[in-house]
BAVOBA-313278 format. One record per residue: x, y, z of N, C-alpha, C in turn. Coordinates in steps of 0.2 Angstrom, whole numbers, plus 2048, in hexadecimal, padded with zeros to 3 digits. Layout:
BAVOBA-313278
XYZXYZXYZ;...
This chain:
BAVOBA-313278
ECE3FB70FEC63FA70FEC23FC709;EBE3F9707EBA3FC701EB5401701;EB74066FDEB240C6FFEAA40B6FD;EA740E700E9D40C700E9B4116FA;E944106FAE904146F5E9041C6F8;E9041D6FFE90424702E974266FF;E9C4226FFEA24256FDEA34276F6;E9F4256F2E9E4256EDE9C42C6EA;E9642B6ECE914326EBE974386EE;E994386F4E9C43E6F8EA24406F2;EA543A6F0EAB43C6EBEA843F6E5;EA343E6E2EA14416DDE9E4486DE;E9B4496E2E9A4506E4EA04546E5;EA54516E9EAB4556E9EAE4586E4;EAE4546DEEB34556D9EAE4586D3;EA74596D4EA345B6D0EA54646CD;EA64636C7EA946A6C5EB046B6C4;EB34666C6EBB4676C6EBD4646BF;EC44636BDEC64626B8EC645B6B7;EC64596B0EC54526B0ECA44C6B4;ED044E6B4ED544B6B6ED24486BE;ECE44C6C2ECB4496C9EC74436C9;EC54406C4EC243B6C3EC64346C6;ECD4376C5ED04316C6ED14316CF;ECB4336D3ECB4316D9EC642B6D9;EC34296D3EBE4246D3EC241D6D3;EC941D6D1ECC4176CFECC4156D6;ECB40D6D6ECB4086DBEC34036DB;EC24026E3EBE3FD6E3EB84006E8;EB24016E6EAC4046E8EA83FE6EB;EA53FE6F0EA03F86F2E993F96F3;E963F86EDE8F3FB6ECE893F56EC;E883F36F2E833EC6F1E7E3EC6ED;E7B3E86E9E7F3E16EBE843DF6E6;E893E46E4E8E3E26E0E943E76E1;E993E66DFE9F3EA6E0EA23EE6DA;EA23F36D9EA53F76D2EAC3F86D5;EB03F76CFEB83F86CFEB83FC6C9;EBB4026C9EBE4066C4EC44056C3;EC74036BEECE4016BCED14066B8;ECF4086B4ED240D6AFECE4146AE;ED041A6B1ECC4216B0ECF4236A9;EC94256A4ECC42969EED042F6A0;ED343369CED743969DED343E69C;ECE43E697ECA444695EC4440692;EBE444692EB744168FEB8440688;EBC441684EBE43F67DEC243A67B;EC5437681ECA431681EC642A682;EC9426681EC641F683EC441D689;EBC41D689EB941C690EBC417695;EBA41A69CEBD4166A1EBB4106A1;EC040B6A5EBE4046A4EBC4036AB;EB63FE6ADEB43FD6B2EB03F66B3;EB03F36B9EAD3ED6BAEA93EC6BF;EA23E86BFE9E3E76C3E9F3E06C6;E9F3DE6CCEA13D76CDE9B3D56D3;E983D06D3E933CD6D6E953C76D7;E953C66DEE963BF6E2E913BA6E1;E933B46E2E8E3AF6E1E863AF6E3;E853B16E9E7E3B46ECE7A3B86E8;E7E3BE6E7E783C36E4E783C16DB;E7D3BE6DAE7C3BB6D2E773B66D2;E783B06D8E723AC6D7E713A66D3;E773A66CEE7839F6CAE763996CD;E733936CAE7338E6CEE7938A6CB;E7B3846CFE8037F6CEE8037D6C8;E7937B6C5E793786BEE7C37C6B9;E7A3836B9E7C3886B4E833886B4;E863876B9E8D3896BAE923826B9;E9037D6B9E913776B9E9A3756B5;E993786B0E9E3766AAEA037E6A7;EA737D6A5EA93846A1EA438669C;EA1380697E9D381692E97387694;E95383699E8E38669CE8F38E69E;E9538D6A1E973956A4E9739A69E;E9B397698E9D39B693E9639D690;E9039968FE8B39A68CE8739F690;E8839F695E853A469AE883AC69B;E8F3AB69AE933B069AE903B5693;E913B268EE8E3B5688E873B7688;E833B368BE7A3B768CE7D3BB690;E803BD695E803C369AE833C8697;E883C7693E8C3CC68EE873D168A;E833CC686E803CD681E7B3D1683;E773CF689E723D368DE743DA68F;E793D9693E7C3E0696E7C3E5690;E813E268AE833E7685E7C3EA682;E783E6680E723E867CE6D3EE682;E6D3EB687E6A3F168EE6F3F868D;E743F668EE793FC68EE78401688;E773FE682E7640367CE7040567D;E6B40367FE64406681E6440C686;E6940B68AE69410690E6A41768E;E6741B68FE6742268CE6C42668F;E7142868AE7842C68BE7643268E;E7A434693E7A43B696E7B440692;E7A447694E7D44D690E8544D692;E8945068EE90452690E9445268A;E9945168BE9F452686EA244A685;EA544A67FEA744367CEA343D67D;EA5438681EA1432683E9E43268A;E9C43868BE98439691E92435693;E91431698E8C42D699E8C426695;E8F425691E8F41F68DE93419691;E8E413691E9040E694E9140768F;E9640468EE963FF688E9A3F968A;E983F3688E9C3EC689E9C3EA682;EA23E5682EA23E167CE9D3DC67B;E993DE675E943D9674E963D2670;E963CD673E983C5670E943C4669;E8D3C8667E893C6661E883BF661;E883BD65AE853B665AE893B065D;E913B265CE963AB65FE963AB667;E973A5669E983A4670E9F3A2671;EA33A6674EAA3A6675EAC3A867D;EB13A6680EB43A7686EB63AE685;EB33B3689EB53BB689EB73BE68E;EB93C368FEBA3C8695EB53CE697;EAF3CE693EAA3D2694EA73D0699;EA43C969AEA23C76A0EA43C06A3;EA73BF6A8EAB3B96ACEA63B66B0;EA53B06AFEA13AD6B5EA53A86B8;EA53A86BDEA93A36C1EA639D6C4;EA93976C5EA63906C6EA23916CD;EA53976D0EA13986D8E9C39C6D7;E9939E6D1E953A26D0E963AA6CF;E9C3AD6D1E9D3B36D0E9C3B56C9;E9B3BC6C8E993BF6C2E9D3C66C1;EA23C56BDEA63CC6BCEA43CE6B5;EA13D66B4E9F3D76AEEA53DE6AD;EA73DD6A8EAE3E36A5EAA3E76A0;EA93ED6A0EA73F269DEAA3F969D;EA93FE698EAA405698EA640969A;EA741069DEA241469FEA641A69D;EA342069AEA5426698EA342A69F;EA842D6A2EA64316A7EA44396A6;E9E43A6A7E9B4406A5E9F4476A6;E9F44B6A1EA44526A1EA045669D;EA145D6A0E9F46369CEA6467698;EA8464692EAE468691EB3462694;EB6465698EBC46169DEB94626A4;EB44646A5EB14656ACEAE45F6AE;EAF45D6B5EAC4576B7EA34586B8;E9E4556B5E964536B7E974506BC;E994516C3E9844C6C7E9044A6C9;E8C44D6C9E8444C6C9E824476C4;E844496BFE834446B9E8743D6BB;E8D43D6BDE904376BFE8D4336C3;E8B4376C8E864346CEE824306CC;E7D4336C7E774306C4E7942A6C0;E7E42A6BDE804256B8E8341E6BD;E874206C1E8A41B6C5E864186CB;E8141B6CFE7D41A6D3E754186D1;E7341A6CCE6D41A6CAE6D4156C2;E704186BEE6F4156B8E7340E6B8;E7940D6BAE7E4066BAE7A4026BE;E784036C4E753FE6C9E6E3FA6C4;E6A3FF6C1E643FC6BEE673F86B8;E6D3FA6B5E6E3F56AFE713EF6B1;E753EF6B7E783E96B9E723E46BC;E6D3E76BFE693E26C2E643E16BD;E623E36B7E5E3E16B2E613DC6AD;E683DB6ADE6B3D76A8E703D16AC;E743D26B3E783CD6B5E783C76BB;E723CA6BFE703C46C2E6B3BF6C0;E6A3BA6C3E663B46C0E5F3B76BF;E5C3BA6C4E543BD6C2E533C06BC;E5A3C36B9E573C76B3E563C36AE;E563BC6ADE553B86A9E513B26AB;E4D3AF6A6E493A96A8E4C3A36AA;E4C39D6ADE503986AFE503946A8;E4B3956A3E4A39169CE51395699;E5039C699E563A0695E5D39E696;E5E39E69DE6439B6A0E6739469F;E6239069EE6438969EE65388696;E6038B691E6138A68BE6938C688;E6B39268BE71396688E7739268B;E7638F692E7B38A694E7C384690;E75381690E7637A68CE7737A685;E7537E682E7637F67AE7E37F67A;E8138467DE8938467BE8C37E67E;E8A37B684E8E375686E8D36F680;E8636E67DE8436A678E8936B672;E8C371670E8F37266AE9637066B;E98371672EA036E673E9F367673;E9A364675E9A35D676E9935B66E;E9635E66BE9635B664E9C35A660;E9E361661EA536165EEAA35D65F;EAA35B667EAE356669EAE34F666;EA834E664EA634865FEA9347658;EAB34D655EAD34C64FEB234864D;EB834864FEBD34464EEBD33D64E;EB933B655EB9334654EB333164E;EB033664CEAB334648EAE333642;EB3337640EB733863BEB333C634;EB134163AEAE348637EB434E638;EB2353633EB635A635EB035E634;EA935E634EA5363634E9E35F635;E98362638E9135F638E8C364638;E88364635E8336A633E7D368635;E7836763AE7336663CE6D366637;E68362637E61363634E5D369636;E5B36D633E56373635E5B379636;E62378635E6637F637E65385632;E6438B634E6439062FE6A39362F;E6C391628E74394625E7439C625;E7039D621E713A461CE703AA623;E743B0622E743B6626E703BA624;E6F3C0627E6A3C5625E6F3C961F;E753CA621E783CD61AE803CD61D;E833D0619E8A3CF61AE8D3D361F;E893D6623E8C3DB628E873D962E;E823D462EE7D3D4634E7E3CB635;E813CA63AE823C263BE7C3BE63E;E773C263EE713BE640E6E3B963B;E6A3B463DE663B1638E613B3633;E623B162CE5C3B4629E553B162B;E503B562BE493B362DE483AC62B;E443A862FE433A262CE3E3A1627;E393A6626E353A6621E393A761A;E3F3AA61AE443AB614E493A6613;E4B3A3617E5039D618E4E396616;E51393613E5138B613E53388619;E5138461CE54380622E5837B61F;E5E37A621E6237661FE6036C620;E6136961CE5F36261CE6335D617;E6835961BE6D35561AE6B351614;E6F34F60FE6E34A60BE6D34360F;E6A33E60EE69339612E70335612;E7333460CE7833060DE7E334612;E7F339613E8333D618E7F33F61E;E7A33D620E7833D626E7933962B;E7C33D631E7E33A637E7C33D63C;E7C33A642E7933C649E7D33C64F;E7F342653E82343657E7E34565E;E81342663E8034466AE7F34A66B;E7B34E670E7D354674E7C35267B;E7F35567FE7F356686E79357689;E7435A688E6F35D68AE6835C687;E69358681E6235767DE63351679;E5D350676E5E349672E6334A66B;E65343669E6A344663E6634865D;E6C34B65AE6A34F654E6C34D64E;E6834D648E6B34A641E6D35063E;E7134F637E73353634E78351630;E7C35562BE7F353626E86354629;E8A34D62AE9234C62CE9634E626;E9B351627EA1353621EA634E624;EA9348620EAD344622EB3346621;EB9344625EC0345623EC134461B;EC5347618EC6347611EC634C60E;EC434C606EC3352602EBD352600;EB7357601EB23585FFEAF35F5FC;EAE35D5F7EAA3625F2EA33665F3;EA436B5F2E9B3705F3E9B3725EB;E9736F5E8E943705E2E8E3745E0;E8D3775DAE853795D8E873805D5;E823825D4E803885D0E8138D5D4;E833945D1E8339A5D5E7D39C5D8;E7E39E5DFE793A05E3E7439B5E6;E773965E6E733905EAE7538E5EF;E7A3915F3E7B3905FAE8238C5FC;E8638B5F6E8C3885F7E9038D5FE;E923935FBE96396601E93397607;E8D397608E8839860DE89394611;E8B38C60FE8C387613E93387615;E97389611EA038A614E9F38E618;E9D394617E9D39A61CE9A397624;E95393623E9238F62AE9838A62E;E9B386628E9F38362BEA638662E;EA838C62AEAC39062DEAB393634;EA5394635EA439863BEA2392640;EA038B63EEA0385643EA7383647;EAB388647EB238664CEB038B652;EAA38F651EA7391657EA038F65A;E9E39165FE9738F661E94395661;E8D39565FE8739865FE8239A664;E7F39F665E7A3A166AE7439D667;E7039B66CE69399669E6539D664;E62399661E5E39C65BE623A0656;E6A39F657E6D3A2651E6C39F64A;E6A397649E69394643E6F390643;E75390646E7A38B645E7D38A64C;E7938A651E7A388656E7C380657;E7C37D652E7D375651E8037464A;E85379649E88378643E90378649;E93373647E9B37264AEA0370646;EA5373645EAB371641EB1370646;EB536C643EBD36B647EBF372647;EC137264EEC337B64FEC937C64D;ECD37964AED237B646ED337E63F;ECC37C63CEC937D637ECC386635;ED038662DED138C62AECF38D624;ECB393623EC939561DECF398618;ED1396613ED739760FED439C60A;ED93A1608ED63A5601EDC3A85FE;EDD3AB5F8EE23B05F6EE33B65F9;EE93B95FAEE93BF5FDEEE3C25F8;EED3C65F5EF23CA5F1EF43CF5F5;EFB3CF5F5EFE3D45F9F013D4600;EFE3CE602F013CC609F073CB60A;F0A3CB611F113C9610F103C2613;F163C0611F183B8613F1F3B8615;F223B4618F283B361DF2A3AD61E;F2F3AB61AF313A461BF2D39D61A;F2839E616F23398616F26394610;F2638C613F2938860DF2238660A;F21389604F1C3895FFF1E3835F8;F233805FAF2637B5F4F223765F1;F1D3755F6F1836F5F4F133725EF;F133785EFF0E37B5EAF1237F5E4;F173825E6F1C3875E3F223845E2;F243845DAF2B3815DBF2F3875D9;F343855D6F3A38B5D3F373915D0;F373965D3F3539D5CFF3B3A15CB;F383A55C7F3D3A85C1F413AC5C8;F483AD5C6F4C3B15CAF503AC5CF;F4D3A65D0F503A15D5F4E3A25DD;F483A55DFF463A65E5F4539F5E7;F4739D5EDF473975F1F3F3975F4;F3A3925F2F343925F5F3438D5FB;F3938B5FDF39387603F3A38C609;F3A392606F3A39860DF3939D60A;F3439E608F303A3602F2E3A9606;F323B0604F2F3B5609F2E3BA603;F293BE604F273C4600F223CA604;F233CF602F203D6605F1A3D5601;F183D25FDF133D35F6F123CC5F3;F0E3C85F7F0D3C15F4F073C35EF;F093BD5EAF023BD5E4EFD3B95E7;EF83B85E4EF33B55E5EF53AC5E8;EF83A95E3EFA3A35E3EFF3A25E8;F033A65E9F093A55EEF063A75F5;F023AB5F5EFE3AD5FCEF83A75FE;EF63A35FAEF239D5FBEF53985FF;EFD3975FAF003915FDF02392603;F05399605F0739A60BF02399611;EFC39C60FEF639B614EF4394616;EF638E610EF4387613EFC385617;F00386616F06384619F05387620;F0338D621F03391628EFE38D62B;EF838B628EF238762BEF538162E;EF837D62AEFB37762DF00378632;F0437E631F0837F637F0438063D;EFF38363DEFA384643EF737E645;EF8379642EF5373644EEC371641;EEC37563BEE4375639EE536E636;EDD36B636EDC365634ED636562F;ED436B62CECE36D628ED0372623;ED137361DED1379619ECB37B615;EC9380616EC2383613EC338760E;EC1386607EC4389602EBD38B5FD;EBC3915FCEB83945F7EBC3975F1;EB93925EBEBC3945E4EBD39C5E2;EB739F5E5EB53A65E3EBC3AA5E6;EBE3A85EBEC33AC5EFECA3A95EF;ECB3A35EBED13A15E9ED53A25E3;EDC3A15E3EDF3A35DCEDE39E5D6;EDC39F5D1ED939C5CCEE03975C9;EE639A5C9EEB3965C7EEE3925CC;EEC3925D2EEF38F5D8EEA3895D9;EE33895D7EE03845D9EE037F5D2;EE03805CCEDF37B5C7EE437E5C0;EE73795BCEEA3795B7EE63745B2;EE13775AEEDE3725AAEE336F5A4;EE136A5A1EE436659BEE636B596;EE336F594EE437558DEEA379590;EEA37B597EF0380599EF537B59B;EF537659CEFB37159EEFF36F597;EFA36F592EFD36D58CF01375588;EFE37958BF02381587F0738358B;F06382591F0C384596F0F37F599;F1537D596F19377599F1A3785A0;F1A3715A3F1A3705AAF223755AC;F273755A8F2E3775ABF2D37F5AB;F283825A7F263885A8F2138A5AD;F1E3875B0F193885B5F1C3855BC;F1D38A5C0F1E3885C7F1A3875CD;F133875CBF0E3855CFF0C37F5CF;F0C37A5D4F083745D2F003755D7;EFC3755D3EF53775D4EF33725DA;EEE3775DEEEB3735E4EE836D5E3;EE536C5DDEE13655DCEE73605DC;EED3615DAEF335B5DBEF535B5E0;EF335E5E6EF535E5EDEF035D5F2;EE935E5F0EE435D5F5EE43565F9;EE53505F4EE634A5F7EEC3485FC;EF034B5FAEF634A5FFEF634E605;EF2353605EF035760AEEC354610;EE735060DEE434B612EE8346614;EEA34160FEED33B610EF333C613;EF8341612EFE342614EFF34861B;EFC34C61BEFB352620EF5353624;EF234E622EEB34D628EE7353627;EE7357622EE335D621EDD35B61D;ED635B61FED135961AECF361616;ECC360610ECA36760DEC336660C;EBE36D60CEB936D60AEB8372605;EB73715FFEB73765F9EB23775F6;EB037E5F5EAB3805F2EAD3815EA;EAB37E5E5EAE37E5DEEA837D5DA;EA73825D5EA13835CEEA43835CA;EAC3845C8EAE3855C2EB23805BE;EB537B5C2EB93765C2EB836F5C3;EB536C5BEEB33655BFEBA3605C0;EBF3625BFEC435E5C0EC635C5C7;EC23605CAEC335D5D2EBE3575D4;EBB3565D0EB734F5D1EBB34A5D2;EC134A5CEEC63435CDEC93425D5;EC93475D8ECD3475E0EC63485E5;EC23485E5EBD3495EAEBB3415ED;EBA3425F4EB833C5F7EB133D5F6;EAD3435F7EA73445F7EA53495F3;E9F34B5F0E9C3505ECE963525F0;E953585F2E8E35A5F5E8B3605F0;E8635F5EDE833635E9E7E3685EC;E7E36F5ECE7A3735EFE753755E9;E6E3735E9E693745E6E643775E8;E6237E5E6E5D3835EAE5E3825F1;E643845F4E663825FBE6537E5FF;E633785FAE633715FFE6936D5FC;E6D369600E713655FFE7035E5FB;E7435B5F7E733555F4E783515F4;E7A34B5F5E7E3475F4E803455EC;E853495E9E873465E2E8C3435E1;E8F3405E6E9533D5E6E943375E0;E903325E0E9032E5DBE8F3305D3;E8A3355D3E8A3395CCE9133C5CB;E9433F5CFE9B3415CFEA033D5CC;EA03385CFEA43325CBEA232F5C5;E9C3305C3E9A32D5BDE9C3335B6;E9A3395BAE9D33D5B5EA433E5B4;EA933C5B9EAF33D5B9EB23375B4;EAE3325B5EB032C5AFEAE32D5A9;EA832F5A7EA63315A1EA933659F;EAC33A5A1EAF34159EEB83425A1;EBA33E5A0EC23405A2EC634659F;EC83495A4ECB3505A3ED135059F;ED53495A0EDA34959CEE234D59E;EE03505A4EE53555A7EEB3505AA;EF13515ABEF534D5ADEF73505B6;EF734B5B9EF734C5C1EFF34F5C2;F003535C6F073555C7F0B34F5CB;F0F34C5C9F133455CDF193485D1;F193435D5F203445D9F1E3455E1;F233445E6F213445ECF1E34A5EF;F1A34B5F4F193525F9F1D3525FE;F20357602F22358607F1F35E60B;F1B35C610F1735F614F1C364619;F1F369619F2336D61DF1F36D625;F2436B62AF2236C630F2A36F633;F27373639F2D37663DF3437963A;F3137E634F3537F630F37388631;F3238A635F33391638F3439263E;F3939763FF3C399645F3C3A0647;F363A464AF353A9649F3A3AF64E;F3D3B464CF413B8650F3D3BC653;F3D3BD65AF383C165FF393C865E;F403C965BF423D065BF3E3D3655;F3A3CF650F373D264BF2F3D264C;F2E3D0653F263D1655F263D565A;F263DC659F273E065DF213E665D;F1D3E6663F173E9664F1A3F2665;F203F1666F233F866AF223FE664;F20404667F1E40B663F21410667;F27413664F29419669F2B417670;F2841A675F2B41767CF2641267F;F2141067BF1D40C67DF1F40567B;F1F400680F213F9681F1D3F567B;F163F767DF103F2679F0B3F9677;F0B3FA671F073FD66DF023FA669;EFD3F766BEF83F3666EF23F7665;EF03F865FEE93FB65EEE43F8659;EDF3F565BEDB3F2656ED63F6653;ED73F864CED43FD649ECD3FA646;ECC3F5644EC63F1643EC83E9644;EC33E6642EC33DE641EC93DC63F;ECA3DE639ECF3DC635ED63E1634;ED73E6639EDC3E9637EDF3EA63F;EE53E9640EE93EB646EF03EF646;EF03F464AEF63F7649EFB3F564F;F003F064EF043EC653F0B3F0652;F0C3F4658F133F8657F133FE651;F193FC64DF193FF647F153FC640;F143F7642F103F363BF093F363B;F063F3636EFE3F1636EFE3EA633;EFA3E6637EF73DF635EF13E0633;EF13DE62CEEA3DE628EE73D6629;EE23D562AEDF3CE62CED73CD628;ED83D1623ED13D061FED03CA61C;ED63C661CED63C0619ED53BA61D;ED53BB624ED53B7629ECE3B762B;ECA3B2627EC23B4626EBE3B262C;EC13AD632EBD3AA636EBE3AF63D;EC03B563DEC13B9642EBA3BC642;EB83BD648EAF3BE64AEB03C564E;EB43C8650EB23CE654EB83D2656;EB73D8656EBC3DD65AEC03DA65F;EBC3D7665EC03D366AEC33CE668;EC23CB663EC73C5662ECC3C765E;ECC3CB65AED23CF656ED63D265C;ED53D5661ED93D9666EDC3D2669;ED93CE66BEDB3C866EEE13C466A;EE13C4664EE53C165FEEB3C565F;EEA3CB65FEF03D265FEF43CF665;EF13CE66BEF33CF670EF83C8671;EF43C366FEF83BD66FEFE3BC66B;EFD3C0665F043C0662F083C4666;F073C966AF0D3CB66DF0E3C7674;F0A3C3677F0A3BE67CF113B8679;F0E3B8673F133B266FF1B3B466E;F1C3BA66DF233BD66CF263BA672;F243BA67AF283B667EF283AF67D;F273AC67AF273A4679F2C3A4674;F2E3A8671F343A666DF3B3A766F;F3E3A466AF453A366BF4739D668;F4F39C669F52397665F5038F666;F4F38D660F4E38665EF4538665F;F4238C660F3B38A661F3638E65A;F33388657F30388651F2838C651;F2538F64DF1F39164DF1A38E650;F1A385650F15381653F1738265A;F1E38265CF1E382664F1C389667;F1C38E663F1A395665F13394666;F0E393661F08392662F0438D667;F08387668F0738266EF08386674;F0C38B675F0E38D67CF0839467D;F08396677F0139B679EFB39867B;EF9392677EF438F679EF438C67F;EF838B682EF9388689EF838D68F;EFB39368DEFA39A691EF339C691;EEF39B68CEE839E68CEE439868F;EE739268FEE238E692EE538E698;EE938F69CEEB38F6A3EE93946A7;EEA3996A4EE93A16A7EE33A46A4;EDF3A469FEDA3A769CEDD3AC698;ED73B0696ED83B6691EDC3BC694;EDC3BD69BEE13C269EEE83C169F;EEA3BB69DEF03BB69BEF23BF695;EEE3C1692EEF3C568CEF03CE68D;EEC3CF694EEC3D6696EEB3D769C;EF03DA6A0EF03DB6A7EEB3DF6AA;EE83E36A5EE33EA6A5EDD3E56A7;EDC3DF6A7ED63DC6A7ED03DF6A5;ED03E069FECB3E369BEC63E0698;EC13E2695EBB3DE692EBA3DD68C;EBF3DF688EBE3DF680EC23D967E;EC23D3681EC63CE67EEC23C767D;EC33C4678EBF3BE676EC33BA674;EC33B3675EC73AC674ECB3AC66E;ED03AD66CED33AC665ED63A5664;ED43A465DED739E65BEDE39E65A;EE239865CEEA39865AEEB398652;EE539664EEE8396647EE739D646;EE33A1648EE23A9647EE93AD649;EEB3AA64EEF13AD652EF63AD64D;EF73A564AEFD3A4644EFB3A963F;EF53AA63CEF43AD638EF53B4637;EF53B763DEF73BE63DEFF3BE63F;F023BA642F0A3BA641F0C3B963B;F0A3B5635F0B3B5630F0A3BB62B;F053C062DF043C6629F083CC62D;F0B3CA632F0F3D1635F153D2630;F163D762EF1C3D8628F233D962A;F223DA631F2A3DA634F2C3D3635;F283CE637F2A3C7639F313C4634;F353C2638F3C3C1634F3C3B9638;F403B5636F433AF637F493AE63A;F4B3AA63FF513A7642F543A363D;F5A3A263BF5D39D637F5D39763A;
């Protein structure tokens, strides 16, 4: 039988003044109409990670109508609205006095991105489960029972009622968050049949406030996006009239222009277009092929058994680049490995900014070809492989380029950014290429894009540390302690939150169970994707925590590739 509000009040008064471990008496389920409170883990002391709890509203007290709940896309839009609202309200809640994190209530905030998450789960039947943390009050290591009573029986109910039921939001707000999210999923699903890899709606606000603030730049300071007429397409939406904007077709597309005119801003918006965004983000109608990967050079990263021979030939010392391994990759070898790993993870779009690429990997001009003979240069530059990547491997490229006109020879289309406005320069670029030939020699010879060439050894992917079978600590959005290893993810530029990083790390641990004889990286990634689709994010953590957001399989693959202990089976 579930315990009641009177039972909870009595328990808190009974343990008032006792040692902190007595808070363990709170673990379990408490029926506090109109919701249920479930205390899932009690912190060991006031300075430890706070206690994990959940509030569950059945469909009647939650009160959401069938239309809002009718599709997974709508429920995800609602889920992120509720999580964002609860997290903001919790931050405004006055924290009680006491030791450590006493009185703190916190929930993972999804921010501008809309992703399936475990902070708030909205069921098809209308139930709402909110997962968050609470710092149980203490003075030193003595329980403040009366403060805990106010926190759990006054502050928390008010917070729940002001954020989670339908009456906490206007009908227009609920419909908008549900519909905008469904529209984005609907539009993204149209891309492939339309021969597109990305779409940016007219009127989109792409610039962000700063490198650490993902909110849109104020409209009076930003230039709304407007498609060039020759690239304008129209996409249908599920809940609103069709929308027009710039379609990026399958193939090789260049973004050119002077410095500070918006090239990288457009590329960044396309990179984030693999995710949906909240209403009024400015990018809610920017959608990209969900497999797109942003590629860059990463000096010093580890590489394990990647076939980079399509880009890097025989190296001095005779190292075999068909199974290239190093604990300290150069800019060119790291970028080559990242491209092959992206293909391995089924990416159909590569996003590259010359500012973060290795120059010697991207281009070797006519003069350098004359000075350094081919036999002395192992690198086949990207310019000589980008067409084959598209035609033979099925991967389009969107490339920001401002310093090498040689790429005009291999581009299907060229978009210029001029004072933050896109202009179709394709015909002009072809005229320039014809009038000013570079004279460089294109690398000849067949290209073999590798597939199913890496078979990971599960013994090399262990999160064990000491006596703990699984020790995974997310230090930041870009740093994970995985067992005895540290995984640096700063070069994986499309990870958007701590919650997503934690899910990626746990998915890597889950992937270990799918490894074995004859199972290539592609097979393992497919098995992880099926597990997430079939069982949801809770398959990653039996503790039913609220700090997970949907990971992309491409980013799980990137984390695997950066695990320094990774070894391969013969």
